[in-house]
N, C-alpha and C positions, 0 to 999 in steps of 0.2 A: 847702613846704621843711621838711625834717626836720633837727633839730639835737639832738645828745646833750648832756646836762648832768649835773653832779654837784652836789647840794645836801645839806644835813645835817639830821639829826633826832637830838637828844640825843647829839650827838657822832659819830654813825654816818653813813657816806655812803649816800645814796640816788641811784640812777641813773634819769634820766627822759629821754624823747624828746619834744621839743616840735615839733608839726606846726603851721606858721604859714602863713596865706594869703600867696600871692605878692604881693598888693596891700597887705600890712600896713604896709610902709614908707611908703606914701602916706597911709594913714588908720589911726590907732591903733584897735585893737580895744577895745570896751567890755565885751564878754562873752566869757569863755573857758570851755571845757569841761574838766573834770578827770575822767579815767577812773580809778576805784578798782578795782583788781584784787581779785577774790574767789577764795577757794579756794587750793590749793597750785599756783599758777602765777605767771608773771611778766608783764611789760608787753606781750608780744606777744599773749597770749591764745590760746585754743583756735582752731585753724585760722586763725591770724593775724587773728583777729576784731578785736582792738583796733587793730592796724596799719591795717587797711582802713577801720575806722570813723573813726580820727583823720584819715587822709588825705582821706576823702570830706568830712568836716565842715570841714576846713581849706580844701579846694578851694572850698567853698561860702561861705567868708568868716569862719569862727570858729577861733581857735587852740585846739589841743587838747594837753593834757599827759597822757601815760600813764607810769607810773613803778613801780619796784619798792619795795615796803615793806620794812622791816627783816627780814632773815632770808630773803629771797626773791630769786631772780635774781642780779643783780650788786650788790645792796645789802649793806651790812655789818650786823652785829648778830645777835641771836638771833631765831629763828623765833617768831612769835606768831600767835594766831588773830584772827579778824575783830573780836572784841570789844575788842581792845587795839591798834588802829592809828589811834586818834584823833590822836595826836601826829604820825604820818606824814602824815595828810591835811592837818593844819594846816601842816606844813612845806612841803608841795607848794603849798598856797595862798599861803604867804609867798613862795615862789619865783616863782610866776606874777606876783604884784604887783610884785616887785622887778625882773622881767625885761621885762614888757610895759608900756611907758609908756601912760598913758591908760586902763588897765584899771579898770573900775568894779565888776565883779561876776563871780562864778564860778558855773557850774552843775555839780553833781556828777552823774556817770553811773556806775551800778553794776549789775552782774549778780549774782544769787544773794546770797551773803553780802557781796559788795561793795555791793549795795543796802542790806543791813542795816547795814553800817558807815556808809554815807552818812547814813541816818536817825539812827543813834546819835550821829554827830558833831554833827548839827544839834541834837539834844536836849541833849547834854552841854556843847557849847561855845557855843551861841547866837551863832555867828559871823555877823555882819551882812554879811560879804562874800559869803556863799553866798546866792544869790538864787533858785535853783530846783533841782529834783531830777528826774533821769530814772532810773527804777528798772525793772529787768527781772527778773522771776521772783524777788521778794524771798524770802529764807530766813527762815521763822518756825517752824521745826520744834520740836516738843515730842512727847512720847510720845502725847499726845491727838490733835494734828493729824495725825500720821502714821497713827495707828490709824483715825481717821475717814476719811482719804483712802483707805486700803487697803480698808476696808469698803465705801465708796461706789463706788470706781472699779475694784476688783478682785473682791472677794468677792461683791458683789451681782450683778455681771455673770456670774460663774461659776455662781451659784445659779440664774440664769435660763436657763442652757444645759441642754437635755435630756441632752446627752452627759455632763455632770458627774454627773447622777443615775444614769445607766446604769453609769458607771464605779464609782460609790460602791456600788451594789447588787451589782456583780460583784466588789467588793473591789479594783478598780483604782485607787481613790483612797485614799491613806493616811489613817488616822484622825487622824494628826498634823496634816493640813491642816484638818480640822474643829476640832480643839482650837486651832489657830492663829486661826481665825475667832472662836471664843469668847473667846480672850485679847484679840483686837483689839476686840471689842465691849465688854469690861470696860474696857480702856484708853480707848476713845472716850468712855465715860461718866465717866472720871476715876478708875476703880478699878484697883488693881493697878499704877499707874505707879511706876517706880523713883524713888528719891530724887533721882537726877541730873536728872530732868525738872524738878523743882521749882526746882532751881538755875538752870535756863535761863530761867525766866519773866521776870526783870528785863530781859533784853535785848529780849524781845518787847514788854514794856510801854514801854520807852524808844523803841522804834521807833514804836509806836502813838501815843505822845504827840507825837513829831515829825511824824507823818503829819497829825495834827489841826491843825498850825500852818498855817492857810490863807494866811498872808502869802507863802508860797513856792509858785509854780506847780509842778505835779507832772505829769510824763509817766510813765504806767505802761504797759509793754509786756509782755504775757504770752504764753507759748508754749501752743499748743493741745494739744500732746502732751508734757506734762512734769508729773511728780508734784510738783515743788517749786511750780510755778504753781498746781496744783490744791490743794495744801495751803494756799497763801496765800488762795485764794478761799474755801476751807472755813473758814479762821480768821476771815475777814470776816463769815461767816454765823453762826458759833457762839460766838466769843469776845467777851465784853463790851467788851474794850479796843479791838476793831476794828470794832464794830458801826457800820454806816452809813458805812464807809470809802469806798465807791464813790459816795456822795452828796456827798463832800467838794467844797467850792468850789475852783475852780482846777485840777481834775483833768481830764486828757485820757487816756483809756484805750483801748488797742487789744489785741486778741487775734489772733495770727497762727495761723490754723488749720493743723494739721499740723506746726508748727515744734517742734523738739526744744529741750532745755534751753539750748544755746548757739547756737541759730539757725544750725546748720551748713549747712543747705541754702542754696545761693547766692541763691535768690530771697528766702528769709527774711532772710538777712543784708543784702541790699540794701534790704529793706523797713525794717529797723531803722535803717540808715544814713539813709535818706530821712526817716523819721519824726523822728529826732533832729535832723537839720539843719533841717527845716521848723519844728519846735518852737522851736529857738533863734531863728530869724528871726521867728517870731511873738512871742517874748518881746521882741525888740528893737523890733518895731513897737508893742507895747503900751507899752513904756517911753517911746517917742517920741510917744505920744499918738495912734497910728494904730490902726485897728481890727485886732484879732487874730482869728484863726480860732476858731470855737467848739469847745469840747471835744466829742469824739465817742467813740462806743463801736463797735468793730468786732468 
């Protein structure tokens, strides 16, 4: 059952759609899922991703709220980036607790910089109502992570191709491409990065600090064919703040081979919906003292 709602953040109206299980009237839900929209889009999501996710999870027994942050979709206020939507997330959680009798906890679900915003909310607010996190392709971009990813997943592959060298010797490859490789190698080592990159570091550190809070179970879903996901994996290997991230207690990690950034392939989208719903039920079983499924890596 979908229902539209208006609630407020700092005096501005936010519009949300609550998908509730049909059986909710007979048994109050204890855990709800809050979808945090990332990037310049609204509550529907790319290829109706958030609509279908919410309806699948609700059909399986958990209420889901997806909403427009200020400045996007049908919400009021000025546009702001993912680093400045903590108040919006807090307002949505307030709405859920005011609307759903018996609610005890909320899990945050975010894709890309929506995942980043979810982690930063946990770091900045220490909101005890947030019990768990589901993160998809978290955004951790800096000049260094982008350069490392491009060198590893693009330039090195090109250098291994005989056709590249034949084109280079025949003059078919612009020397600008070679200079681009050298520039990326410098940036990957930390040299030549613009001043703006340094200004981004605090948000990544806040994310990493929240990640290390093992009191909140965490579901990580990565796309197999996505540079944002590859950058995140690279950060966990090379940045001190993220070192050992995949050994974190309470982490369940999955990689969907061939999936793009928004899981637009129907099979990948269905897999995300299934993983999310199964994970929520596992959380409920653990809360009720029943055995939860073990964390897996796929």
